[in-house]
C-alpha positions as CSV (number, residue, x, y, z in Angstrom):
1,M,-22.4,-8.8,5.6
2,K,-25.9,-9.5,6.7
3,E,-27.7,-5.5,6.5
4,Q,-28.8,-5.8,9.9
5,D,-25.0,-5.6,11.0
6,L,-24.0,-2.9,8.5
7,F,-26.5,-1.0,9.8
8,Y,-25.5,-0.9,13.7
9,L,-21.3,-0.5,12.7
10,L,-22.5,2.9,10.5
11,A,-24.5,3.6,13.2
12,L,-21.7,3.7,15.6
13,Q,-19.5,5.3,13.5
14,R,-21.4,8.5,13.6
15,V,-21.7,8.6,17.6
16,E,-19.7,11.2,18.6
17,G,-16.5,10.4,20.1
18,V,-16.0,7.0,19.3
19,G,-13.1,6.4,16.2
20,D,-11.6,3.3,15.3
21,I,-9.8,2.1,18.3
22,M,-12.6,2.8,20.4
23,A,-14.8,1.4,17.9
24,K,-12.7,-1.8,18.2
25,K,-12.7,-1.7,21.9
26,L,-16.6,-1.5,22.0
27,L,-16.7,-4.3,19.7
28,T,-14.7,-6.6,21.4
29,H,-16.8,-6.0,24.7
30,C,-19.7,-5.7,23.4
31,G,-19.3,-8.8,20.7
32,S,-21.0,-6.7,17.6
33,A,-21.9,-3.0,17.0
34,E,-25.8,-3.6,17.8
35,E,-24.9,-5.4,21.6
36,I,-23.4,-2.0,21.5
37,F,-26.4,0.1,21.6
38,K,-28.3,-2.5,23.5
39,T,-26.0,-3.0,26.3
40,K,-26.6,-0.9,29.4
41,T,-24.8,2.4,30.7
42,S,-23.4,0.8,33.6
43,Q,-22.2,-1.7,31.6
44,L,-20.5,0.5,29.2
45,A,-18.7,1.9,31.2
46,A,-16.8,-0.2,33.1
47,I,-14.8,-0.4,30.1
48,D,-11.5,1.5,30.0
49,G,-11.9,5.1,28.0
50,I,-15.5,5.2,28.1
51,G,-16.2,8.8,29.5
52,T,-19.4,9.8,30.3
53,M,-20.3,12.2,27.4
54,L,-19.4,9.2,25.4
55,L,-22.2,7.3,27.0
56,K,-24.8,9.8,26.1
57,N,-23.8,9.8,22.8
58,I,-23.5,5.8,22.4
59,K,-27.4,6.9,23.4
60,D,-28.1,9.3,20.7
61,K,-30.7,7.9,18.4
62,S,-30.2,10.6,15.4
63,V,-26.7,7.8,14.6
64,F,-29.3,5.8,13.3
65,D,-31.3,7.9,10.5
66,K,-27.8,8.8,9.7
67,A,-26.4,5.1,9.0
68,N,-29.8,4.7,7.2
69,Q,-29.4,7.4,5.3
70,E,-25.3,6.0,4.4
71,L,-27.0,2.6,3.8
72,H,-28.9,3.5,1.0
73,F,-25.9,5.2,-0.5
74,I,-24.0,2.1,-0.4
75,R,-27.3,-0.2,-2.5
76,S,-28.1,1.8,-4.2
77,N,-24.6,2.3,-5.6
78,D,-23.4,-0.9,-5.8
79,I,-20.2,-0.6,-2.9
80,K,-18.2,-3.2,-1.5
81,V,-17.7,-2.9,2.6
82,N,-15.3,-4.8,4.0
83,Y,-15.2,-5.1,7.7
84,F,-11.7,-5.1,9.7
85,Q,-12.6,-8.6,10.6
86,D,-13.7,-9.8,7.4
87,E,-11.5,-12.4,5.3
88,D,-11.4,-9.7,2.0
89,Y,-10.3,-7.1,4.5
90,P,-6.6,-5.9,3.5
91,E,-4.4,-8.9,5.6
92,R,-1.7,-6.2,6.9
93,L,-4.3,-3.3,7.4
94,K,-5.7,-5.6,9.6
95,H,-2.8,-5.3,12.1
96,C,-2.6,-1.6,12.4
97,I,-4.2,-0.4,15.8
98,D,-6.0,2.8,14.2
99,G,-7.1,1.3,10.3
100,P,-10.6,1.2,9.4
101,V,-13.4,-0.7,11.1
102,L,-14.8,0.1,7.9
103,L,-13.1,0.2,4.1
104,F,-15.9,1.2,1.2
105,S,-14.3,-0.1,-2.3
106,S,-15.3,0.0,-5.9
107,G,-14.3,-2.0,-9.0
108,N,-12.8,-4.7,-9.0
109,I,-10.2,-4.9,-6.5
110,D,-8.6,-8.3,-5.3
111,L,-5.6,-8.5,-2.5
112,K,-5.7,-12.2,-1.8
113,K,-1.8,-13.4,-1.6
114,R,-0.9,-10.2,-3.6
115,K,2.1,-8.4,-3.7
116,V,1.1,-4.7,-2.6
117,I,3.4,-1.9,-2.6
118,S,3.0,1.9,-1.8
119,I,4.0,4.5,-4.3
120,V,4.0,7.9,-3.4
121,G,5.7,11.5,-3.9
122,T,5.4,15.1,-4.7
123,R,2.6,16.8,-6.6
124,Q,4.9,18.3,-8.2
125,I,6.9,15.4,-10.0
126,T,9.8,16.3,-12.0
127,S,10.7,14.0,-15.7
128,Y,13.5,12.4,-13.6
129,G,10.7,11.6,-11.2
130,T,8.1,10.2,-14.2
131,E,11.7,8.2,-15.9
132,F,12.0,6.2,-12.8
133,C,8.5,5.5,-11.5
134,R,8.2,4.3,-15.3
135,K,11.2,2.0,-14.8
136,L,11.1,0.8,-11.5
137,I,6.9,0.2,-12.4
138,E,8.0,-2.1,-16.0
139,D,10.7,-3.8,-14.1
140,L,8.1,-4.8,-11.1
141,A,5.5,-6.2,-13.9
142,P,6.9,-9.3,-14.1
143,L,5.6,-9.9,-10.5
144,D,2.2,-8.5,-11.0
145,P,2.4,-6.7,-7.8
146,V,-0.6,-3.9,-7.2
147,I,0.2,-0.4,-7.0
148,V,-1.9,1.6,-4.4
149,S,-1.2,5.4,-4.3
150,G,-4.0,8.0,-4.2
151,F,-5.3,9.4,-7.3
152,A,-3.4,13.0,-6.4
153,Y,-1.8,14.9,-8.9
154,G,1.8,14.7,-9.4
155,V,3.4,11.0,-8.4
156,D,0.0,9.6,-7.4
157,I,-1.6,9.1,-10.9
158,V,1.9,8.7,-12.5
159,A,2.0,5.5,-10.8
160,H,-1.5,4.4,-11.2
161,Q,-1.2,5.7,-15.1
162,L,1.9,2.9,-15.3
163,A,0.4,0.4,-13.1
164,L,-2.4,0.5,-16.0
165,E,0.1,1.0,-19.3
166,F,2.2,-2.2,-17.5
167,N,-1.2,-3.8,-17.1
168,L,-1.2,-4.2,-13.2
169,Q,-3.8,-3.8,-10.9
170,T,-4.3,-0.7,-9.3
171,I,-5.9,1.0,-5.9
172,G,-6.8,4.6,-6.2
173,V,-7.3,5.3,-1.9
174,V,-8.9,8.7,-1.5
175,A,-9.6,10.7,1.4
176,H,-13.3,11.4,0.2
177,G,-16.4,9.2,-0.2
178,L,-17.6,7.4,-3.1
179,N,-19.9,9.6,-4.5
180,Q,-17.4,11.9,-5.9
181,I,-13.2,11.8,-7.6
182,Y,-11.1,14.6,-6.2
183,P,-9.6,16.1,-8.5
184,K,-11.9,16.5,-11.3
185,T,-9.6,16.3,-13.5
186,H,-8.7,13.0,-13.3
187,K,-12.4,11.4,-13.8
188,K,-11.2,10.5,-17.0
189,Y,-9.5,8.1,-15.1
190,V,-11.8,6.3,-13.3
191,A,-13.4,3.6,-15.7
192,K,-9.8,2.2,-16.4
193,V,-8.9,1.6,-12.6
194,E,-12.0,0.1,-12.0
195,E,-11.7,-2.4,-14.8
196,N,-8.0,-3.8,-13.0
197,G,-8.6,-2.6,-9.6
198,G,-10.3,0.1,-8.2
199,F,-10.8,3.0,-5.2
200,M,-11.5,1.9,-1.7
201,T,-12.1,4.7,1.5
202,E,-12.9,5.1,5.3
203,F,-15.1,8.1,4.3
204,W,-19.1,8.1,3.5
205,S,-20.7,9.6,0.5
206,S,-21.2,13.0,2.9
207,S,-17.5,13.5,3.6
208,N,-15.6,16.1,1.2
209,P,-11.7,16.0,0.6
210,D,-11.5,18.2,3.3
211,K,-7.4,18.4,4.3
212,E,-7.7,16.7,7.4
213,N,-9.0,13.7,5.5
214,F,-5.8,13.4,3.1
215,V,-3.4,12.8,6.3
216,R,-6.5,10.2,7.6
217,R,-6.0,8.8,4.2
218,N,-2.5,8.0,4.3
219,R,-2.8,5.7,6.9
220,I,-4.5,3.4,5.0
221,V,-1.6,4.0,1.5
222,A,0.8,2.9,4.3
223,G,-0.7,-0.3,6.3
224,M,-2.4,-1.8,3.3
225,A,1.1,-1.8,1.6
226,E,4.0,-4.1,2.2
227,A,6.3,-1.5,1.3
228,T,6.1,2.0,0.7
229,I,7.8,3.8,-2.5
230,V,8.9,8.0,-2.0
231,I,9.7,8.7,-5.8
232,E,10.1,12.5,-5.0
233,S,9.3,15.0,-2.3
234,A,10.4,18.0,-1.3
235,D,11.4,18.4,2.7
236,R,7.6,18.8,4.0
237,G,4.8,16.7,2.9
238,G,2.1,13.9,2.5
239,S,4.5,11.6,1.3
240,L,6.5,12.4,3.7
241,I,4.2,11.7,6.3
242,T,2.7,8.3,4.6
243,A,6.8,7.1,4.9
244,N,6.7,7.8,9.0
245,L,3.1,5.6,9.4
246,A,4.8,3.1,7.5
247,N,7.5,2.9,10.0
248,D,5.3,3.0,12.2
249,Y,3.8,0.3,11.6
250,N,7.3,-1.7,10.5
251,R,6.5,-1.9,7.1
252,D,9.9,-1.6,5.3
253,V,10.0,2.2,3.5
254,F,12.5,3.0,0.6
255,A,13.4,6.6,-0.5
256,V,14.6,7.3,-4.6
257,P,18.0,9.8,-3.8
258,G,18.3,13.3,-5.9
259,R,21.2,15.8,-6.3
260,T,21.0,17.4,-3.0
261,T,20.7,21.2,-5.0
262,D,17.3,19.6,-6.3
263,K,14.0,20.5,-4.3
264,Y,12.2,17.8,-4.7
265,S,14.7,15.0,-3.3
266,Q,15.4,16.7,-0.3
267,G,12.6,14.7,1.4
268,C,13.6,12.0,-0.3
269,N,17.4,12.4,0.5
270,N,16.9,13.1,4.5
271,L,14.7,10.3,5.2
272,I,17.5,7.6,3.2
273,K,20.1,10.3,5.8
274,T,18.3,9.3,9.0
275,Q,17.6,5.7,8.2
276,K,14.5,6.0,7.7
277,A,14.3,4.4,4.5
278,N,16.1,2.1,2.4
279,V,18.1,4.2,-0.9
280,L,15.9,2.8,-4.5
281,T,17.5,3.5,-7.0
282,S,16.3,-0.1,-9.2
283,A,13.9,-2.4,-8.6
284,A,16.4,-5.0,-8.0
285,D,17.1,-2.5,-4.8
286,L,13.1,-3.8,-3.1
287,I,13.5,-7.2,-4.8
288,Y,16.5,-7.5,-2.7
289,I,15.4,-6.3,0.6
290,L,11.9,-7.3,0.0
291,N,13.2,-11.1,-0.9
292,W,10.9,-11.8,-3.5
293,E,11.0,-14.4,-6.3
294,I,10.9,-13.2,-10.2
295,E,9.4,-16.4,-10.9
296,K,5.5,-16.2,-11.1
297,E,4.6,-19.7,-12.1
298,S,4.9,-22.8,-9.5
299,K,6.9,-24.9,-12.5
300,P,10.6,-24.3,-12.0
301,I,12.5,-21.6,-14.4
302,Q,13.9,-23.4,-17.1
303,K,17.3,-22.0,-18.7
304,Q,17.3,-20.0,-22.2
305,L,18.5,-21.9,-25.0
306,F,21.2,-19.6,-26.3
307,V,20.6,-16.7,-24.1
308,S,22.9,-13.8,-23.8
309,L,25.3,-12.9,-20.9
310,D,27.0,-9.7,-21.2
311,E,30.6,-9.6,-19.5
312,D,30.1,-9.1,-16.2
313,E,26.9,-11.3,-16.3
314,Q,29.3,-14.0,-17.6
315,K,31.5,-13.8,-14.3
316,V,29.0,-13.8,-12.0
317,Y,27.3,-16.9,-13.7
318,D,30.7,-18.5,-13.4
319,Y,31.4,-17.8,-9.7
320,L,28.0,-19.2,-8.9
321,L,28.9,-22.6,-11.1
322,K,31.6,-23.0,-9.2
323,T,30.2,-22.2,-5.6
324,G,27.2,-23.1,-5.6
325,K,24.7,-21.0,-3.6
326,E,25.6,-17.9,-2.2
327,L,25.2,-14.4,-0.3
328,M,24.7,-11.4,-2.5
329,D,27.3,-9.4,-1.2
330,I,29.2,-12.3,-0.9
331,I,28.8,-12.6,-4.7
332,A,29.5,-8.4,-4.8
333,L,33.2,-9.2,-2.8
334,H,34.5,-12.0,-4.5
335,C,33.1,-11.0,-8.5
336,D,34.4,-7.0,-7.2
337,F,31.1,-5.4,-8.1
338,P,29.8,-3.2,-5.8
339,I,25.9,-3.9,-4.3
340,Y,23.9,-1.9,-6.3
341,R,25.9,-2.9,-9.4
342,I,25.4,-7.0,-8.6
343,S,21.4,-6.5,-7.1
344,G,21.0,-5.6,-11.1
345,L,23.2,-8.1,-12.9
346,L,21.2,-10.2,-10.8
347,L,17.9,-9.1,-11.4
348,N,18.3,-9.1,-15.2
349,M,20.2,-12.7,-14.7
350,E,16.5,-14.3,-13.2
351,L,14.7,-12.8,-15.6
352,K,16.7,-14.5,-18.4
353,G,15.9,-17.2,-16.7
354,V,19.6,-19.0,-15.7
355,I,20.0,-17.7,-12.1
356,R,17.3,-18.2,-9.4
357,P,16.5,-17.0,-6.2
358,L,16.8,-18.7,-3.2
359,P,14.9,-18.9,0.6
360,G,17.7,-16.5,2.9
361,K,18.6,-14.6,-0.2
362,L,20.8,-16.9,-1.5
363,F,20.8,-17.2,-5.6
364,E,22.2,-20.6,-7.4
365,A,23.1,-20.9,-10.9
366,I,20.4,-23.2,-13.2
């Protein structure tokens, strides 16, 4: 992006009363941020939703001084800026009406043609949540997804650490400017995250981690991902806000069920009960519902010589050899397995290279 274009976009962001939705409306009408400031008041007044106070604020010259200061910070600290119409702006976030006009990022983020999932949850993660998160990310690792979270205590930082452990790209979406890290105790993870991923925010360097910023941050976490996963949550919390936002964006939401007596399973159980989330018992559930393919390489998977199948896997394999292509639900019915069991079996068999998924959620033996 040209520096002059960025300067005027930054100035537009500092006009009081101009949020992301209004900014996009003005940009559509005028063609560029610079033209917004050059357009006559009478012409701006004709735009739907533009009132007298907003017209006055657009003519406030003090926004240019603020834009200059932030531009200096961006250039001095090698901050990358993504405009919402740029090719490298998160593709799914482009389709969110309230997505940020500008995103600021650091590190080595690459979202092109990538599977992106968000993992959120309580700041008081339990051993149950930690172990589930580990198993989930370990099983998803062959598909090389990008793991997005909020870099906060609890589920967030566990998800980031596990992504790094399994060599997956991870992105921390923060609720403040990139001149600081919150919480400060997580500074020790910054360098590792930026090696294979990085940090993303819509907030300027002058922004602190205020309470209201976390709610705004959550729409980015939900909007840029193909699916949002809630590992653990009490009956109230920021992760439930993220899940609701993901539903509003027509994204898949998954929740890990827990015992009815567990405090930090109440939010997940309620999401499932009210049909606002799919039940997530293993990586296989996610893979099936999102219709992801196990193989990463373009060449077809070849069956391993002398591959070892357990009794249940052999039963499924023999059935597919006999019938050819078949839906998972039909496989479960004829092989007499519950859905949660068959999904795990199929995942293991894909990893062993003896079956493969097909479009339409079909499976066939190799």
